MITIFI-793955 format. One record per residue (C-alpha): x, y, z; residue number from 1; residue in one letter. Coordinates in steps of 0.5 Angstrom, whole numbers. Example, Ala and Ser with C-alpha at 12.3 -4.5 7.8 and 13.67 -1.06 7.14 Angstrom:
% residues 2
<<25, -9, 16>, 1, 'A'>
<<27, -2, 14>, 2, 'S'>
END
This chain:
% residues 447
<<52, -37, -14>, 1, 'M'>
<<53, -30, -17>, 2, 'G'>
<<53, -23, -15>, 3, 'I'>
<<47, -18, -17>, 4, 'H'>
<<48, -11, -16>, 5, 'I'>
<<42, -6, -15>, 6, 'I'>
<<43, 1, -18>, 7, 'K'>
<<40, 7, -15>, 8, 'M'>
<<34, 8, -19>, 9, 'P'>
<<31, 14, -23>, 10, 'D'>
<<26, 17, -18>, 11, 'I'>
<<24, 22, -23>, 12, 'G'>
<<26, 27, -29>, 13, 'E'>
<<31, 31, -28>, 14, 'G'>
<<34, 28, -21>, 15, 'I'>
<<41, 27, -21>, 16, 'A'>
<<42, 25, -14>, 17, 'E'>
<<38, 23, -8>, 18, 'V'>
<<39, 22, 0>, 19, 'E'>
<<40, 16, 3>, 20, 'L'>
<<35, 16, 9>, 21, 'V'>
<<34, 9, 12>, 22, 'G'>
<<36, 2, 11>, 23, 'W'>
<<31, -4, 12>, 24, 'H'>
<<37, -9, 11>, 25, 'V'>
<<44, -10, 14>, 26, 'K'>
<<50, -14, 11>, 27, 'V'>
<<48, -22, 12>, 28, 'G'>
<<41, -21, 12>, 29, 'D'>
<<37, -25, 7>, 30, 'T'>
<<32, -21, 3>, 31, 'V'>
<<26, -23, -1>, 32, 'A'>
<<23, -21, -8>, 33, 'E'>
<<20, -14, -7>, 34, 'D'>
<<22, -13, 0>, 35, 'Q'>
<<24, -6, 2>, 36, 'P'>
<<31, -5, 2>, 37, 'L'>
<<32, 3, 3>, 38, 'A'>
<<29, 9, 4>, 39, 'D'>
<<31, 15, -1>, 40, 'V'>
<<29, 22, -1>, 41, 'M'>
<<29, 28, -7>, 42, 'T'>
<<26, 35, -5>, 43, 'D'>
<<21, 33, 0>, 44, 'K'>
<<19, 26, -3>, 45, 'A'>
<<21, 20, 0>, 46, 'T'>
<<21, 13, -4>, 47, 'V'>
<<22, 6, -2>, 48, 'E'>
<<27, 2, -6>, 49, 'I'>
<<25, -6, -6>, 50, 'P'>
<<29, -12, -8>, 51, 'S'>
<<27, -14, -15>, 52, 'P'>
<<31, -21, -13>, 53, 'V'>
<<32, -26, -8>, 54, 'V'>
<<39, -26, -5>, 55, 'G'>
<<43, -25, 1>, 56, 'K'>
<<46, -18, 3>, 57, 'V'>
<<54, -18, 1>, 58, 'V'>
<<55, -10, 1>, 59, 'A'>
<<51, -4, 2>, 60, 'L'>
<<53, 2, -2>, 61, 'G'>
<<53, 8, 2>, 62, 'G'>
<<51, 10, 9>, 63, 'D'>
<<45, 14, 12>, 64, 'V'>
<<45, 21, 10>, 65, 'G'>
<<50, 20, 4>, 66, 'Q'>
<<48, 23, -2>, 67, 'V'>
<<48, 18, -8>, 68, 'M'>
<<48, 19, -15>, 69, 'A'>
<<42, 16, -19>, 70, 'V'>
<<45, 10, -23>, 71, 'G'>
<<50, 9, -17>, 72, 'G'>
<<51, 2, -14>, 73, 'E'>
<<46, 2, -8>, 74, 'L'>
<<47, -5, -6>, 75, 'I'>
<<50, -12, -7>, 76, 'R'>
<<46, -19, -6>, 77, 'L'>
<<49, -26, -7>, 78, 'E'>
<<44, -30, -11>, 79, 'V'>
<<43, -37, -14>, 80, 'E'>
<<46, -37, -21>, 81, 'G'>
<<50, -32, -24>, 82, 'E'>
<<48, -26, -22>, 83, 'G'>
<<49, -20, -26>, 84, 'N'>
<<57, -19, -25>, 85, 'V'>
<<62, -24, -23>, 86, 'R'>
<<62, -27, -16>, 87, 'A'>
<<69, -25, -15>, 88, 'G'>
<<69, -18, -17>, 89, 'S'>
<<71, -13, -11>, 90, 'A'>
<<65, -9, -8>, 91, 'A'>
<<67, -2, -9>, 92, 'P'>
<<65, 3, -3>, 93, 'Q'>
<<62, 8, -8>, 94, 'K'>
<<57, 7, -14>, 95, 'A'>
<<60, 2, -19>, 96, 'A'>
<<57, 2, -26>, 97, 'P'>
<<53, -4, -29>, 98, 'A'>
<<51, -3, -36>, 99, 'A'>
<<46, -9, -36>, 100, 'S'>
<<43, -7, -30>, 101, 'E'>
<<36, -4, -30>, 102, 'A'>
<<34, 0, -25>, 103, 'P'>
<<30, -3, -19>, 104, 'A'>
<<23, -1, -19>, 105, 'P'>
<<21, 4, -14>, 106, 'V'>
<<14, 5, -10>, 107, 'K'>
<<12, 11, -6>, 108, 'P'>
<<13, 10, 2>, 109, 'E'>
<<7, 9, 6>, 110, 'G'>
<<2, 8, 0>, 111, 'A'>
<<-2, 4, 6>, 112, 'A'>
<<1, 7, 12>, 113, 'K'>
<<-3, 11, 17>, 114, 'A'>
<<1, 16, 21>, 115, 'A'>
<<1, 23, 25>, 116, 'A'>
<<-1, 31, 22>, 117, 'G'>
<<8, 52, 19>, 118, 'G'>
<<14, 55, 17>, 119, 'I'>
<<14, 55, 25>, 120, 'A'>
<<8, 52, 26>, 121, 'G'>
<<3, 46, 26>, 122, 'Q'>
<<-4, 46, 22>, 123, 'I'>
<<-5, 39, 25>, 124, 'A'>
<<-9, 42, 30>, 125, 'A'>
<<-14, 45, 25>, 126, 'S'>
<<-16, 38, 22>, 127, 'V'>
<<-19, 32, 24>, 128, 'S'>
<<-14, 27, 27>, 129, 'Q'>
<<-12, 21, 24>, 130, 'A'>
<<-15, 15, 27>, 131, 'A'>
<<-11, 11, 32>, 132, 'S'>
<<-7, 5, 29>, 133, 'P'>
<<-9, 1, 35>, 134, 'S'>
<<-16, 1, 34>, 135, 'A'>
<<-16, -2, 27>, 136, 'A'>
<<-11, -8, 29>, 137, 'R'>
<<-13, -14, 33>, 138, 'P'>
<<-11, -14, 40>, 139, 'Q'>
<<-4, -16, 42>, 140, 'A'>
<<-6, -22, 46>, 141, 'A'>
<<-10, -25, 40>, 142, 'S'>
<<-4, -25, 36>, 143, 'R'>
<<1, -31, 36>, 144, 'P'>
<<8, -30, 40>, 145, 'A'>
<<13, -26, 36>, 146, 'N'>
<<19, -31, 35>, 147, 'T'>
<<23, -26, 31>, 148, 'T'>
<<29, -25, 35>, 149, 'P'>
<<30, -18, 37>, 150, 'V'>
<<36, -14, 34>, 151, 'V'>
<<40, -10, 38>, 152, 'A'>
<<41, -3, 37>, 153, 'R'>
<<47, 1, 37>, 154, 'Q'>
<<47, 8, 41>, 155, 'P'>
<<46, 13, 36>, 156, 'G'>
<<43, 9, 31>, 157, 'D'>
<<36, 11, 28>, 158, 'K'>
<<30, 7, 30>, 159, 'P'>
<<27, 4, 24>, 160, 'L'>
<<19, 4, 24>, 161, 'A'>
<<13, 6, 20>, 162, 'S'>
<<9, 12, 20>, 163, 'P'>
<<4, 9, 24>, 164, 'A'>
<<8, 6, 29>, 165, 'V'>
<<12, 13, 30>, 166, 'R'>
<<5, 16, 30>, 167, 'K'>
<<3, 12, 36>, 168, 'R'>
<<9, 12, 40>, 169, 'A'>
<<9, 20, 39>, 170, 'W'>
<<1, 20, 42>, 171, 'D'>
<<4, 15, 48>, 172, 'L'>
<<10, 19, 49>, 173, 'G'>
<<15, 14, 48>, 174, 'V'>
<<21, 15, 45>, 175, 'E'>
<<23, 9, 39>, 176, 'L'>
<<30, 9, 41>, 177, 'R'>
<<28, 6, 47>, 178, 'Y'>
<<24, 0, 44>, 179, 'V'>
<<28, -6, 41>, 180, 'P'>
<<25, -8, 34>, 181, 'G'>
<<24, -15, 32>, 182, 'S'>
<<22, -13, 25>, 183, 'G'>
<<27, -14, 19>, 184, 'P'>
<<34, -10, 20>, 185, 'A'>
<<31, -8, 27>, 186, 'G'>
<<25, -5, 25>, 187, 'R'>
<<20, -3, 31>, 188, 'V'>
<<13, -6, 30>, 189, 'M'>
<<7, -5, 33>, 190, 'H'>
<<8, -12, 37>, 191, 'E'>
<<15, -9, 40>, 192, 'D'>
<<11, -2, 42>, 193, 'L'>
<<6, -7, 46>, 194, 'D'>
<<11, -11, 49>, 195, 'A'>
<<15, -5, 51>, 196, 'Y'>
<<9, -1, 54>, 197, 'L'>
<<7, -8, 58>, 198, 'Q'>
<<15, -8, 61>, 199, 'S'>
<<14, -1, 63>, 200, 'Q'>
<<8, -2, 68>, 201, 'G'>
<<2, 2, 69>, 202, 'A'>
<<6, 6, 74>, 203, 'G'>
<<13, 7, 71>, 204, 'T'>
<<15, 13, 68>, 205, 'A'>
<<17, 11, 60>, 206, 'A'>
<<24, 14, 61>, 207, 'R'>
<<25, 10, 68>, 208, 'G'>
<<29, 13, 74>, 209, 'G'>
<<27, 19, 79>, 210, 'S'>
<<25, 25, 76>, 211, 'A'>
<<31, 28, 80>, 212, 'Y'>
<<36, 24, 78>, 213, 'A'>
<<43, 27, 75>, 214, 'Q'>
<<44, 25, 68>, 215, 'R'>
<<50, 26, 64>, 216, 'N'>
<<48, 23, 57>, 217, 'D'>
<<49, 26, 50>, 218, 'E'>
<<46, 24, 44>, 219, 'E'>
<<48, 26, 37>, 220, 'A'>
<<43, 27, 32>, 221, 'V'>
<<45, 27, 25>, 222, 'P'>
<<41, 32, 21>, 223, 'V'>
<<39, 28, 15>, 224, 'I'>
<<33, 27, 10>, 225, 'G'>
<<27, 31, 11>, 226, 'L'>
<<30, 35, 17>, 227, 'R'>
<<36, 37, 12>, 228, 'R'>
<<32, 39, 7>, 229, 'K'>
<<28, 44, 12>, 230, 'I'>
<<34, 46, 14>, 231, 'A'>
<<37, 48, 7>, 232, 'Q'>
<<30, 51, 5>, 233, 'K'>
<<30, 55, 11>, 234, 'M'>
<<37, 58, 11>, 235, 'A'>
<<36, 59, 3>, 236, 'E'>
<<30, 63, 5>, 237, 'S'>
<<33, 67, 10>, 238, 'K'>
<<39, 68, 6>, 239, 'R'>
<<36, 71, 0>, 240, 'R'>
<<30, 74, 2>, 241, 'I'>
<<30, 81, 6>, 242, 'P'>
<<24, 79, 11>, 243, 'H'>
<<20, 84, 14>, 244, 'F'>
<<14, 82, 19>, 245, 'S'>
<<7, 86, 20>, 246, 'Y'>
<<2, 84, 26>, 247, 'V'>
<<-5, 86, 27>, 248, 'E'>
<<-10, 84, 32>, 249, 'E'>
<<-17, 82, 29>, 250, 'I'>
<<-23, 81, 32>, 251, 'D'>
<<-26, 75, 30>, 252, 'V'>
<<-32, 74, 34>, 253, 'T'>
<<-37, 75, 29>, 254, 'E'>
<<-33, 70, 24>, 255, 'L'>
<<-33, 65, 30>, 256, 'E'>
<<-41, 66, 31>, 257, 'D'>
<<-42, 65, 23>, 258, 'L'>
<<-37, 59, 23>, 259, 'R'>
<<-41, 55, 29>, 260, 'V'>
<<-48, 57, 25>, 261, 'Q'>
<<-45, 54, 19>, 262, 'L'>
<<-43, 48, 22>, 263, 'N'>
<<-49, 47, 26>, 264, 'Q'>
<<-53, 47, 20>, 265, 'K'>
<<-48, 44, 15>, 266, 'W'>
<<-43, 40, 19>, 267, 'G'>
<<-47, 33, 18>, 268, 'E'>
<<-47, 34, 11>, 269, 'S'>
<<-42, 38, 8>, 270, 'R'>
<<-36, 37, 14>, 271, 'G'>
<<-34, 41, 20>, 272, 'K'>
<<-31, 48, 18>, 273, 'L'>
<<-24, 51, 22>, 274, 'T'>
<<-22, 58, 21>, 275, 'L'>
<<-17, 56, 16>, 276, 'L'>
<<-22, 56, 10>, 277, 'P'>
<<-25, 63, 12>, 278, 'L'>
<<-18, 66, 12>, 279, 'L'>
<<-16, 63, 6>, 280, 'A'>
<<-23, 66, 3>, 281, 'R'>
<<-21, 72, 6>, 282, 'A'>
<<-14, 72, 3>, 283, 'M'>
<<-17, 70, -4>, 284, 'V'>
<<-21, 76, -4>, 285, 'V'>
<<-16, 81, -2>, 286, 'A'>
<<-11, 79, -7>, 287, 'L'>
<<-15, 81, -12>, 288, 'R'>
<<-13, 88, -11>, 289, 'D'>
<<-6, 86, -9>, 290, 'F'>
<<-3, 82, -14>, 291, 'P'>
<<4, 83, -13>, 292, 'Q'>
<<3, 79, -6>, 293, 'I'>
<<1, 73, -10>, 294, 'N'>
<<7, 72, -13>, 295, 'A'>
<<14, 68, -14>, 296, 'R'>
<<21, 72, -15>, 297, 'Y'>
<<26, 69, -19>, 298, 'D'>
<<32, 73, -16>, 299, 'D'>
<<37, 70, -20>, 300, 'E'>
<<33, 72, -27>, 301, 'G'>
<<30, 78, -24>, 302, 'G'>
<<23, 77, -25>, 303, 'V'>
<<17, 77, -21>, 304, 'V'>
<<11, 73, -24>, 305, 'T'>
<<4, 75, -21>, 306, 'R'>
<<-1, 69, -21>, 307, 'Y'>
<<-8, 70, -23>, 308, 'G'>
<<-9, 63, -19>, 309, 'A'>
<<-9, 63, -12>, 310, 'V'>
<<-5, 56, -10>, 311, 'H'>
<<-4, 57, -2>, 312, 'I'>
<<1, 53, 1>, 313, 'G'>
<<-1, 50, 8>, 314, 'I'>
<<5, 49, 13>, 315, 'A'>
<<4, 42, 16>, 316, 'T'>
<<8, 39, 21>, 317, 'Q'>
<<9, 31, 20>, 318, 'S'>
<<13, 26, 24>, 319, 'D'>
<<19, 28, 20>, 320, 'G'>
<<18, 35, 20>, 321, 'G'>
<<15, 41, 16>, 322, 'L'>
<<12, 40, 10>, 323, 'M'>
<<8, 45, 5>, 324, 'V'>
<<2, 41, 1>, 325, 'P'>
<<-1, 46, -4>, 326, 'V'>
<<-9, 47, -4>, 327, 'M'>
<<-9, 49, -12>, 328, 'R'>
<<-14, 54, -14>, 329, 'H'>
<<-17, 57, -8>, 330, 'A'>
<<-20, 62, -12>, 331, 'E'>
<<-25, 57, -15>, 332, 'A'>
<<-27, 53, -8>, 333, 'R'>
<<-32, 54, -3>, 334, 'D'>
<<-31, 54, 4>, 335, 'L'>
<<-33, 46, 4>, 336, 'W'>
<<-28, 45, -2>, 337, 'S'>
<<-23, 48, 2>, 338, 'M'>
<<-24, 45, 8>, 339, 'A'>
<<-24, 38, 5>, 340, 'A'>
<<-18, 39, 1>, 341, 'E'>
<<-14, 42, 7>, 342, 'I'>
<<-16, 36, 11>, 343, 'G'>
<<-14, 31, 5>, 344, 'R'>
<<-7, 34, 4>, 345, 'L'>
<<-6, 34, 12>, 346, 'A'>
<<-7, 27, 12>, 347, 'Q'>
<<-3, 25, 6>, 348, 'A'>
<<3, 29, 9>, 349, 'V'>
<<2, 25, 15>, 350, 'R'>
<<1, 18, 12>, 351, 'N'>
<<7, 20, 7>, 352, 'G'>
<<3, 19, 1>, 353, 'T'>
<<4, 26, -1>, 354, 'A'>
<<7, 27, -8>, 355, 'G'>
<<11, 32, -12>, 356, 'R'>
<<6, 35, -15>, 357, 'D'>
<<2, 36, -8>, 358, 'E'>
<<8, 39, -5>, 359, 'L'>
<<10, 45, -10>, 360, 'S'>
<<8, 50, -14>, 361, 'G'>
<<5, 55, -8>, 362, 'S'>
<<4, 62, -9>, 363, 'T'>
<<3, 64, -2>, 364, 'I'>
<<3, 60, 4>, 365, 'T'>
<<-1, 60, 11>, 366, 'I'>
<<2, 58, 17>, 367, 'T'>
<<-1, 56, 24>, 368, 'S'>
<<1, 54, 31>, 369, 'L'>
<<-6, 52, 32>, 370, 'G'>
<<-7, 52, 40>, 371, 'P'>
<<0, 53, 41>, 372, 'L'>
<<-1, 60, 37>, 373, 'G'>
<<2, 64, 42>, 374, 'G'>
<<1, 72, 41>, 375, 'I'>
<<6, 74, 36>, 376, 'V'>
<<10, 70, 31>, 377, 'T'>
<<15, 72, 25>, 378, 'T'>
<<14, 66, 20>, 379, 'P'>
<<19, 65, 15>, 380, 'V'>
<<17, 66, 7>, 381, 'I'>
<<17, 60, 3>, 382, 'N'>
<<22, 61, -2>, 383, 'H'>
<<21, 63, -8>, 384, 'P'>
<<14, 66, -5>, 385, 'E'>
<<14, 73, -3>, 386, 'V'>
<<9, 73, 3>, 387, 'G'>
<<6, 68, 8>, 388, 'I'>
<<1, 69, 13>, 389, 'V'>
<<1, 67, 20>, 390, 'G'>
<<-5, 65, 25>, 391, 'V'>
<<-4, 66, 32>, 392, 'N'>
<<-9, 63, 38>, 393, 'R'>
<<-16, 66, 39>, 394, 'I'>
<<-17, 69, 46>, 395, 'V'>
<<-23, 72, 49>, 396, 'E'>
<<-21, 79, 52>, 397, 'R'>
<<-25, 85, 55>, 398, 'P'>
<<-26, 90, 49>, 399, 'A'>
<<-30, 97, 49>, 400, 'F'>
<<-36, 97, 44>, 401, 'R'>
<<-40, 103, 44>, 402, 'N'>
<<-38, 105, 51>, 403, 'G'>
<<-39, 98, 54>, 404, 'A'>
<<-34, 93, 56>, 405, 'V'>
<<-36, 87, 53>, 406, 'V'>
<<-32, 80, 52>, 407, 'A'>
<<-29, 79, 45>, 408, 'R'>
<<-25, 74, 41>, 409, 'K'>
<<-19, 77, 39>, 410, 'L'>
<<-13, 74, 34>, 411, 'M'>
<<-7, 76, 32>, 412, 'N'>
<<-5, 75, 25>, 413, 'L'>
<<3, 75, 24>, 414, 'S'>
<<5, 76, 17>, 415, 'S'>
<<12, 76, 13>, 416, 'S'>
<<14, 79, 6>, 417, 'F'>
<<19, 80, 2>, 418, 'D'>
<<21, 87, 2>, 419, 'H'>
<<25, 87, -5>, 420, 'R'>
<<18, 86, -8>, 421, 'V'>
<<13, 88, -3>, 422, 'V'>
<<13, 95, 0>, 423, 'D'>
<<11, 96, 7>, 424, 'G'>
<<5, 100, 5>, 425, 'M'>
<<2, 95, 1>, 426, 'D'>
<<3, 89, 6>, 427, 'A'>
<<0, 94, 11>, 428, 'A'>
<<-6, 95, 6>, 429, 'R'>
<<-7, 88, 5>, 430, 'F'>
<<-7, 85, 12>, 431, 'V'>
<<-12, 91, 13>, 432, 'Q'>
<<-16, 88, 8>, 433, 'A'>
<<-16, 81, 10>, 434, 'V'>
<<-18, 84, 17>, 435, 'R'>
<<-24, 88, 14>, 436, 'A'>
<<-26, 81, 11>, 437, 'L'>
<<-26, 77, 17>, 438, 'L'>
<<-29, 82, 22>, 439, 'E'>
<<-35, 83, 17>, 440, 'Q'>
<<-35, 76, 14>, 441, 'P'>
<<-41, 77, 10>, 442, 'A'>
<<-36, 81, 6>, 443, 'L'>
<<-33, 74, 4>, 444, 'L'>
<<-39, 72, 0>, 445, 'F'>
<<-41, 79, -4>, 446, 'V'>
<<-38, 79, -11>, 447, 'E'>
END
């Protein structure tokens, strides 16, 4: 028997360290070739590290939440044969060099998974929801009984589960930390979720107990993975950027009528339109006169770069947290191309398949709370951009038109700008230009 060290692979060019966000195995487990060992994260891309060999786990190279250097020791396995280090060598706590070791291959997490979908909001309500994972699976009763022993989870341990299982649990209102897992390293499977739901019974609350029972439990949740990246990004944005917000009420009655008519005529062949493509089109047209808003500010270099291309970030909520995929070259897209791309990006975020190039390079961002839109928001700018446009919910209210009180559909647009780069007057004029385009939607198509 020998010892085989698997080192932290090179995830991408220029990346020197990654965060360990989840283990799929524990000491004593036997792993197969290509079996997932751990999940690591860099920026907002999560990568699954597989095992290149068959062996037994001897030591883990780090704890969840730990930042590890590329090339450092990730895990030690006991293997048949000599391995790549002497069997008697001590297992170091941190990275141990192994000159002959080639980095393990990596593969994007969730390449075949289906799961749930700005800066403060959720774009998921604006695009079609992913199909329920249970619809594509055989019924639980038709599968053979699961004989894998259930792994007990210690209090505070984060449950391991695929994005599809997490999405289904979210839809059912079940917290995965209560569900025992029978998969590798205690991973929660769909069968485990089925068993948990059956054990609760139709009339029993998922959390159990009386609604008025006294509770004294506490839960310490480590801020790791995507949540840590979000926290760092938001703190950096607020620390670096002097925000100011501007809110305007917009009458979208005609816009909504147009959207309904377009969907009635073209919905079956071209896809349904939401408000977002129409807003994106209005921003594209308005930004022609306000290039200082379609920009990125390098505050350390003291350089503002204005872009002719409009790469719109679409703030999207995922199971893990907020992500901002980018709809590139919105200026060259029609409404249906925008709608299709927004839907594709949102689905990629929910599935965990969005790549680095899809999550970077935006020049301005749209954020929306969907049906939870509220009256006013103060969105945080997606650094190093200089502007963000926030959508609030549409409400029908009485309004005066030509001396008569009529019902109109009204919506507030809440936007924030970097006051170092964008003057208040220019921001107000930009929002008013967007308002004029949305209130007279024919102007969106007049060149």
